[in-house]
C-alpha positions as CSV (number, residue, x, y, z in Angstrom):
1,M,-39.2,335.8,-71.9
2,L,-39.3,338.7,-69.5
3,E,-36.2,340.5,-68.6
4,F,-35.9,342.8,-65.5
5,N,-33.0,345.0,-66.4
6,G,-34.0,347.3,-63.5
7,L,-33.3,344.6,-60.9
8,W,-29.6,345.0,-61.5
9,T,-29.9,348.7,-60.8
10,I,-31.9,348.3,-57.6
11,S,-29.5,345.5,-56.4
12,N,-26.4,347.7,-56.7
13,C,-27.5,351.0,-55.2
14,K,-25.6,352.7,-52.3
15,K,-26.9,356.2,-51.6
16,T,-29.7,356.6,-49.0
17,E,-32.1,358.0,-51.6
18,S,-31.3,355.0,-53.8
19,L,-31.8,352.6,-50.9
20,V,-35.3,354.1,-50.3
21,E,-36.1,353.6,-54.0
22,K,-34.8,350.1,-53.8
23,S,-37.0,349.3,-50.9
24,K,-40.0,350.8,-52.7
25,A,-39.3,348.8,-55.9
26,I,-38.9,345.5,-53.9
27,S,-42.1,346.2,-52.1
28,W,-44.0,346.9,-55.4
29,L,-42.6,343.8,-57.0
30,S,-43.4,341.6,-54.0
31,D,-47.1,342.7,-53.8
32,F,-50.1,342.0,-55.9
33,S,-51.2,345.6,-55.7
34,Q,-53.7,346.8,-58.2
35,D,-50.9,348.8,-59.9
36,F,-48.7,345.7,-60.3
37,V,-51.6,343.7,-61.7
38,E,-52.6,346.5,-64.2
39,T,-48.9,346.9,-65.3
40,C,-48.7,343.1,-66.0
41,I,-52.0,343.3,-68.0
42,L,-50.8,346.3,-70.0
43,A,-47.5,344.4,-70.7
44,D,-49.5,341.3,-71.7
45,C,-47.8,339.3,-69.0
46,D,-49.3,336.8,-66.5
47,Q,-48.8,338.3,-63.1
48,L,-48.3,334.9,-61.5
49,Y,-45.6,334.1,-64.0
50,V,-43.9,337.4,-63.3
51,K,-44.2,336.9,-59.5
52,N,-42.7,333.4,-59.7
53,K,-39.8,334.5,-61.9
54,I,-38.8,337.4,-59.7
55,Q,-39.2,335.8,-56.2
56,P,-35.8,334.2,-56.2
57,I,-34.2,337.4,-57.3
58,L,-36.1,339.4,-54.6
59,K,-35.1,337.0,-51.9
60,G,-31.5,337.5,-52.8
61,L,-31.9,341.3,-52.6
62,T,-33.5,341.4,-49.2
63,R,-30.8,339.3,-47.4
C-alpha cells in the first residue's frame, strides 16, 4: 500500500515559500504530467491507482 508521508507536510505549511511549494505539489499530484507518469512507473505503481487514492486528500487540501 502506498503512503504519502509528504502530504502531511504540504497540508500543514504556513510560510509563503511553503505555500508556493504546497501549490506546486498539489498541482503535480493532480496532473497526469509526463513526470508524474514516469515517477509512478519507476515506483512500480499504477498511476490511476495513485490518482484515485490521493484525490480525496487533495480535495481536502484545496478547500
